[in-house]
C-alpha positions in Angstrom: -28.6 7.9 -10.5 -27.5 5.7 -7.7 -28.8 6.1 -4.1 -25.5 7.5 -2.8 -25.6 10.3 -5.3 -28.9 11.5 -4.0 -27.7 11.9 -0.6 -27.7 15.6 0.8 -25.4 17.2 3.6 -26.6 16.6 7.1 -26.8 20.4 7.7 -26.2 19.8 11.4 -25.2 16.7 13.6 -21.6 16.1 13.5 -21.3 19.1 11.3 -21.6 21.4 14.4 -18.5 19.4 15.8 -16.9 20.3 12.4 -17.9 23.9 12.8 -16.2 23.9 16.4 -13.0 22.6 14.8 -13.2 25.2 12.3 -13.6 28.0 14.9 -10.7 26.5 16.9 -8.3 26.6 14.2 -9.3 30.2 13.2 -8.9 31.4 16.7 -5.3 30.2 17.0 -4.1 30.8 13.3 -5.9 33.8 11.7 -5.7 36.5 14.5 -2.3 35.4 15.3 -1.1 36.0 11.4 -3.3 39.5 11.3 -1.7 40.6 14.5 1.9 39.5 13.9 2.8 43.1 12.8 3.2 43.8 16.6 6.0 41.2 16.8 7.6 42.5 13.7 7.8 46.1 14.9 10.5 44.8 17.6 12.0 42.3 15.0 12.5 44.7 12.1 14.0 47.3 14.4 16.5 44.6 16.0 17.5 43.2 12.6 17.5 46.5 10.7 14.9 45.8 7.8 13.6 48.8 6.1 10.1 49.4 5.4 10.0 48.0 2.1 11.7 44.7 3.2 9.4 44.5 6.2 6.2 44.9 4.2 7.4 42.5 1.7 7.9 39.9 4.5 4.4 40.4 5.7 2.8 40.6 2.3 4.3 37.6 0.9 3.3 35.6 3.8 -0.2 35.8 2.2 0.8 36.1 -1.4 2.8 32.7 -1.6 0.4 30.8 0.4 -2.3 31.9 -2.0 -0.2 31.0 -5.0 0.3 27.6 -3.6 -3.4 27.2 -2.9 -4.0 26.8 -6.7 -2.8 23.4 -6.1 -5.1 23.1 -3.2 -8.0 21.5 -5.4 -6.1 18.5 -6.7 -4.3 18.0 -3.3 -7.8 18.0 -1.4 -9.2 15.9 -3.9 -6.5 13.2 -3.8 -5.9 13.2 0.0 -9.0 14.8 1.7 -9.3 17.7 3.9 -8.2 16.1 7.1 -4.8 15.0 6.0 -4.2 18.4 4.4 -5.3 20.0 7.6 -2.8 17.9 9.8 0.2 18.6 7.6 -0.8 22.5 7.4 -1.0 22.7 11.2 2.5 21.1 11.5 3.9 23.6 8.8 2.3 26.5 10.7 4.1 25.8 13.9 7.2 24.7 12.3 7.4 28.2 10.4 6.9 30.3 13.6 9.7 28.2 15.4 12.2 28.9 12.6 10.9 32.8 12.5 12.0 33.0 16.1 15.6 32.1 15.2 15.6 34.3 12.0 18.2 36.9 12.1 18.1 38.5 8.5 15.9 39.2 5.8 16.3 36.1 3.7 15.6 33.9 6.9 12.5 35.7 7.5 11.4 35.0 4.0 12.1 31.4 4.1 10.5 30.8 7.6 7.6 32.9 7.7 6.9 34.0 4.2 7.0 30.5 2.8 6.9 27.8 5.2 4.3 29.5 7.5 2.4 30.8 4.6 2.0 27.0 3.1 0.8 26.0 6.3 -1.8 28.6 6.7 -3.3 28.3 3.2 -3.4 24.3 3.8 -5.3 24.5 7.0 -7.7 27.4 5.9 -8.5 25.6 2.5 -9.0 22.1 4.2 -11.2 23.5 7.0 -13.2 25.8 4.6 -13.9 22.6 2.3 -15.0 20.6 5.5 -17.5 22.9 6.9 -19.1 23.6 3.2 -19.3 19.7 2.9 -21.6 19.4 6.0 -23.8 22.4 5.4 -26.1 23.4 2.5 -29.2 25.3 3.7 -27.8 26.5 6.8 -24.2 27.2 5.5 -24.4 30.9 6.1 -25.4 30.3 9.8 -22.6 27.7 10.3 -19.8 29.9 8.9 -21.1 32.9 10.7 -21.1 31.1 13.9 -17.5 30.0 13.6 -16.3 33.2 12.4 -17.9 34.8 15.4 -15.9 32.3 17.6 -12.9 33.2 15.5 -13.3 36.8 16.7 -12.7 35.9 20.1 -9.0 35.5 19.0 -9.1 38.7 17.4 -10.0 40.3 20.8 -7.4 38.6 23.1 -4.6 37.7 20.7 -3.2 41.3 20.4 -3.2 41.9 24.1 -1.7 38.4 24.8 1.0 39.0 22.3 1.7 42.6 23.8 2.1 40.9 27.3 4.6 38.5 25.8 6.6 40.5 24.1 7.2 42.8 27.0 7.7 39.7 29.4 9.7 37.6 27.3 11.2 39.4 24.1 9.7 39.1 20.8 11.8 35.7 20.1 10.6 33.9 23.0 7.0 35.3 22.5 6.9 33.7 18.8 8.1 30.4 20.3 5.0 30.4 22.9 2.9 31.3 20.0 3.9 28.4 17.9 2.9 26.2 20.8 -0.5 27.9 20.6 -0.7 27.2 17.1 -0.7 23.3 17.6 -4.4 23.6 18.7 -4.9 23.5 14.9 -3.5 19.9 14.9 -6.2 19.1 17.5 -8.9 20.7 15.4 -7.7 18.8 12.3 -8.1 15.4 14.2 -11.7 16.2 14.8 -12.6 16.2 10.9 -14.2 13.4 9.5 -15.5 12.4 6.0 -18.7 14.1 5.3 -20.0 10.9 3.4 -20.2 9.1 6.6 -22.9 11.5 7.7 -24.8 12.1 4.3 -28.9 11.7 4.7 -31.7 11.1 2.3 -33.3 14.2 1.0 -36.6 14.9 2.6 -39.5 14.2 0.1 -42.5 16.4 -0.1 -46.1 15.1 -0.4 -46.0 16.1 -4.1 -43.0 13.6 -4.8 -45.0 10.8 -3.2 -45.8 8.4 -6.1 -49.6 8.1 -6.7 -49.5 4.1 -6.7 -47.8 4.1 -3.2 -50.7 1.8 -1.8 -50.1 -1.6 -2.5 -53.8 -2.6 -3.5 -53.6 0.1 -6.2 -51.8 -0.6 -9.5 -51.0 2.0 -12.1 -51.1 0.4 -15.9 -50.6 2.3 -18.8 -51.6 5.7 -17.1 -54.9 4.3 -15.5 -55.8 3.0 -12.0 -56.6 -0.8 -11.7 -56.9 -2.8 -8.5 -54.8 -5.9 -7.8 -54.1 -8.5 -10.7 -56.8 -10.9 -9.3 -59.4 -8.1 -10.0 -58.0 -7.3 -13.4 -58.5 -11.2 -14.3 -62.0 -11.1 -13.3 -62.6 -7.9 -15.5 -62.1 -10.1 -18.8 -65.7 -11.0 -19.3 -66.6 -7.3 -19.1 -64.1 -6.5 -21.5 -65.5 -9.0 -24.1 -69.0 -8.1 -23.3 -68.2 -4.5 -24.1 -66.5 -5.2 -27.2 -69.5 -7.1 -28.6 -72.0 -4.4 -27.4 -69.6 -1.8 -29.5 -68.8 0.0 -26.4 -65.4 1.3 -25.5 -63.4 -1.0 -23.3 -63.1 -0.1 -19.5 -60.1 2.2 -18.7 -58.7 0.0 -16.1 -57.6 -3.0 -18.0 -54.3 -4.5 -18.2 -52.1 -5.4 -21.3 -53.0 -9.0 -20.9 -56.8 -8.2 -21.0 -56.1 -6.3 -24.2 -54.1 -9.3 -25.7 -57.4 -11.5 -25.2 -59.6 -9.2 -27.5 -59.7 -8.9 -31.2 -61.0 -5.4 -31.3 -57.8 -3.8 -30.0 -55.3 -6.0 -31.1 -54.5 -4.3 -34.3 -54.2 -1.0 -32.5 -51.6 -2.3 -30.2 -49.8 -4.6 -32.8 -47.5 -2.0 -33.8 -46.2 -1.3 -30.3 -46.5 -4.8 -28.9 -45.8 -7.1 -32.0 -46.2 -10.2 -29.9 -49.9 -9.4 -29.1 -51.2 -10.2 -32.6 -52.3 -14.1 -32.4 -54.7 -16.2 -34.2 -56.0 -18.2 -31.3 -57.6 -16.9 -28.2 -55.7 -17.4 -24.9 -57.6 -18.3 -21.7 -57.4 -15.7 -18.9 -55.6 -18.1 -16.7 -53.5 -19.8 -19.4 -49.5 -19.3 -19.4 -48.8 -16.1 -20.9 -45.5 -14.4 -22.2 -46.3 -11.4 -20.1 -45.9 -12.2 -16.5 -47.5 -10.2 -13.8 -44.2 -9.0 -12.5 -42.9 -7.6 -15.6 -43.5 -4.1 -17.1 -46.0 -4.0 -19.9 -44.8 -0.5 -20.9 -42.3 0.4 -23.6 -39.8 3.3 -23.0 -40.3 5.6 -26.2 -36.7 6.5 -25.8 -35.7 3.0 -26.7 -37.9 2.7 -30.0 -34.8 2.8 -32.1 -33.7 -0.5 -30.7 -37.0 -2.0 -31.9 -36.9 -0.8 -35.6 -33.3 -0.5 -36.3 -31.0 -2.3 -33.7 -28.2 -2.8 -36.1 -27.9 0.9 -37.3 -28.0 2.1 -33.6 -25.4 -0.3 -32.4 -23.1 0.8 -35.3 -23.7 4.3 -34.3 -23.0 3.7 -30.6 -19.8 1.9 -31.3 -18.6 4.6 -33.7 -19.4 7.4 -30.9 -17.5 5.2 -28.2 -14.6 4.9 -30.5 -14.4 8.7 -31.3 -14.5 9.6 -27.7 -11.9 7.0 -26.7 -9.6 8.3 -29.5 -10.4 12.0 -28.4 -9.2 11.2 -24.9 -6.1 9.6 -26.1 -5.1 12.6 -28.4 -5.6 15.1 -25.4 -2.4 17.1 -25.4 -0.7 18.4 -22.1 -2.8 21.7 -22.1 -6.0 19.9 -22.2 -4.9 17.5 -19.5 -3.7 20.5 -17.5 -7.1 22.4 -18.0 -8.8 19.1 -16.8 -6.8 18.5 -13.8 -7.3 22.0 -12.3 -10.8 22.3 -13.7 -10.1 25.5 -15.5 -13.3 25.3 -17.5 -14.8 27.2 -14.6 -13.2 30.3 -16.2 -15.5 30.0 -19.2 -18.2 31.5 -17.0 -18.0 35.3 -17.2 -19.9 35.7 -14.1 -17.5 33.6 -12.0 -14.5 35.5 -13.6 -16.2 38.7 -12.6 -16.6 37.4 -9.0 -13.1 36.1 -9.0 -11.7 39.6 -10.1 -13.8 41.4 -7.5 -12.9 39.1 -4.7 -9.2 39.2 -5.6 -9.1 42.9 -5.6 -11.1 43.3 -2.4 -9.0 40.5 -0.6 -5.9 42.0 -1.5 -7.0 45.5 0.1 -8.4 43.7 3.2 -5.2 41.4 3.9 -2.7 44.3 3.2 -4.4 46.7 5.4 -5.0 44.3 8.3 -1.3 43.1 8.1 0.1 46.5 7.8 -2.3 48.2 10.4 -0.1 48.0 13.5 2.8 49.5 11.3 0.6 52.2 9.9 -0.5 53.2 13.5 3.0 53.4 14.7 4.2 55.4 11.7 1.3 57.8 11.2 0.2 58.4 14.9 3.4 57.3 16.9 1.1 55.1 19.3 2.8 52.7 21.8 2.5 49.1 21.5 0.1 48.8 24.1 -2.3 51.4 22.6 -2.2 49.7 19.4 -3.1 46.4 21.1 -6.0 48.0 22.6 -7.1 49.5 19.1 -6.7 46.1 17.5 -8.7 44.5 20.5 -11.8 46.7 19.8 -11.6 45.8 16.1 -11.7 42.3 17.1 -14.6 43.0 19.7 -16.9 44.5 16.9 -15.5 42.1 14.4 -16.8 39.3 16.6 -20.1 40.8 17.3 -21.0 41.3 13.7 -19.8 38.1 12.5 -22.5 36.5 14.8 -25.4 38.7 13.6 -24.2 39.1 9.9 -26.2 36.1 8.8 -29.3 37.2 10.3 -28.7 40.7 8.9 -28.7 39.2 5.3 -31.9 37.1 6.1 -33.8 40.1 7.3 -32.7 42.3 4.3 -33.4 39.5 1.7 -30.2 40.2 -0.1 -27.7 37.8 -1.7 -24.1 37.5 -0.1 -22.7 39.6 -3.1 -24.9 42.6 -2.4 -24.0 42.4 1.3 -20.6 42.1 0.4 -20.6 45.2 -1.9 -22.4 47.4 0.8 -19.8 46.8 3.2 -17.1 47.7 0.7 -18.7 51.0 0.2 -18.9 51.7 4.2 -15.2 50.6 4.4 -13.8 53.2 2.0 -15.8 55.8 4.0 -14.2 54.5 7.1 -10.6 54.4 5.9 -11.1 57.8 4.6 -12.1 59.2 8.1 -8.8 57.3 9.4 -6.8 59.7 7.3 -7.9 62.6 9.2 -7.9 61.0 12.6 -5.2 62.1 15.1 -6.4 61.2 18.7 -6.5 57.9 20.4 -10.3 58.3 21.2 -11.0 59.1 17.7 -8.9 56.2 16.4 -11.0 53.9 18.8 -14.2 54.9 17.1 -12.7 54.3 13.5 -11.4 50.9 14.9 -15.1 50.1 16.0 -16.3 51.0 12.5 -13.5 48.9 10.7 -14.7 45.8 12.8 -18.2 46.0 11.9 -17.5 46.0 8.5 -14.8 43.4 8.6 -17.1 41.0 10.5 -19.9 41.3 7.7 -17.5 41.0 5.0 -15.5 38.0 6.3 -18.8 36.0 6.5 -20.3 36.7 3.2 -17.0 36.7 1.5 -16.5 32.9 2.5 -19.9 32.0 1.0 -20.1 34.0 -2.3 -18.1 31.1 -4.3 -19.7 28.1 -2.5 -23.1 29.6 -3.1 -22.3 30.0 -6.9 -20.2 26.9 -7.6 -21.4 23.5 -7.2 -19.6 21.5 -4.0 -17.9 19.1 -6.3 -16.1 22.0 -8.0 -15.6 23.9 -5.0 -12.0 22.7 -4.1 -10.8 24.0 -7.9 -12.7 27.1 -7.6 -11.1 28.0 -4.2 -7.6 27.1 -5.6 -8.2 29.3 -8.7 -9.4 32.0 -6.3 -6.5 31.8 -4.1 -4.1 31.9 -7.2 -5.7 35.1 -8.2 -5.5 36.6 -4.5 -1.9 35.7 -4.4 -1.0 37.3 -7.7 -2.9 40.5 -6.9 -1.6 40.7 -3.3 2.0 39.9 -4.1 2.0 42.7 -7.0 -0.1 45.4 -5.0 1.4 44.6 -1.6 5.1 44.8 -2.8 4.4 48.2 -4.1 2.9 49.5 -0.8 6.3 49.8 0.9 7.8 51.5 -1.9 5.0 54.1 -2.1 5.5 54.6 1.6 9.3 55.1 1.3 8.6 57.8 -1.7 5.9 59.7 0.2 7.2 59.4 3.7 4.1 58.4 5.1 1.3 55.4 4.8 -1.4 57.9 3.7 -0.7 57.4 -0.1 -0.9 53.5 0.4 -4.2 54.0 2.1 -5.6 56.1 -0.7 -4.3 53.6 -3.2 -6.1 50.8 -1.3 -9.3 52.6 -1.4 -9.1 53.1 -5.1 -8.5 49.3 -5.6 -11.5 48.5 -3.4 -13.6 50.8 -5.6 -12.8 48.9 -8.7 -14.6 45.9 -7.2 -17.8 48.0 -6.5 -17.4 49.2 -10.2 -17.1 45.6 -11.8 -19.9 44.1 -9.7 -22.4 47.0 -10.1 -21.9 47.1 -13.9 -22.7 43.4 -13.9 -25.8 43.8 -12.0 -27.1 46.8 -13.9 -26.5 44.7 -17.4 -28.4 41.8 -16.0 -31.2 43.9 -14.7 -31.5 45.7 -18.2 -31.4 42.4 -20.0 -34.0 40.8 -17.7 -36.5 43.8 -18.2 -36.1 43.8 -21.9 -36.8 40.1 -22.1 
């Protein structure tokens, strides 16, 4: 393995600059998308969009972006995360500018659901790969810090949007927000290739070679001193052989070549040693002191059957080249997107669980302003305050979530699973809450679980998949997320129109979240029983 392949991520250094860029991008992009329901309350009323059409515009913004993220792995592999982040930042801002000019359903779909979603998917994939490339041991801490700073946007963005809408109207407010999103372009310019900062791994004392001292030489598994000392030991070797004693352990191969007693024993592994005449110690020898006197056992086939081995090697190379040429379109497609990841049943279970849970999280977050307006008839300013409370508790627990996991000594999936149980209970309480003060308490609990889930959701797959396969694994995950979000999200508006309230969609979202708990719990129980039996 080459020296470059032994390098490891810096786990700090310029990685903290990348963490800051990651946080800056998330501050201006994520809270804006999540809080955009405040804008659409005014926009949908002005353009006469129904609840089904409005929810479809919001859901497709995430769904289409995640479907296109399936191609994120090859694109990131080809162009790198810096270029992808720059293009994504420009698409986010351009999509919002066109959204401010939209006047009907299809213009909202093109500008917000397609162009803007493509940009959001590009920047999120690029910045996620960047921060994971710089950290390994401290990955949870770096992501936790980055997501904590991101939570500041979740606190102030709803309040800012509310002020902008009241002051300038929703169209000019969206134009101002598109300018704010250009800060993501600045963050993209701070990204640098991680290979510039890779470092050598730390070597423990157990890994230090025994023959590190230059005055000591390890020959055939025994310790000897320098070559000069080995030469002077030849008389002792001859003396020991004449007396019938075993030879000294610290003798080199050249010393063995000069004695008749050990010639036959080493003649098989060293055919050139067998000679009729005795060579003087200082005579010219075929074996130089700088050459290795050991033979790799793995190469013994070359000694005894060189021709047959060459034939087999040529046949194997020929078969591999023919197999590579005969690959069909399907196999090339599988290799291009690294779909061999789907052979792992644990990865598939992680994928399904994250897709279902992410679908619920995204749909609930995007529709929350509309749900509060529809169920409780809150004003825009009250809704902004509730979302600010969610952002505050979200930020606080993003910061401490990594330390909670270290204190509990639990892996990310277990921590995520516990949060899913708590959020089901919290959304159930929301169904029976009718006052503003009660809703503030529920909002605090929602923010707590959201903060912890957000941190651990982003490191579940990076902790399971090797870094070189992470872009492809993330692309597959985004594709599954897009399919599930588009399917379930498009049905929520219809359920609301049929039931006349968002209570039924909330119950459905709780049921989908419970499916993830069932799938992952079944896996944990199965492997625990299997390990106990073994």
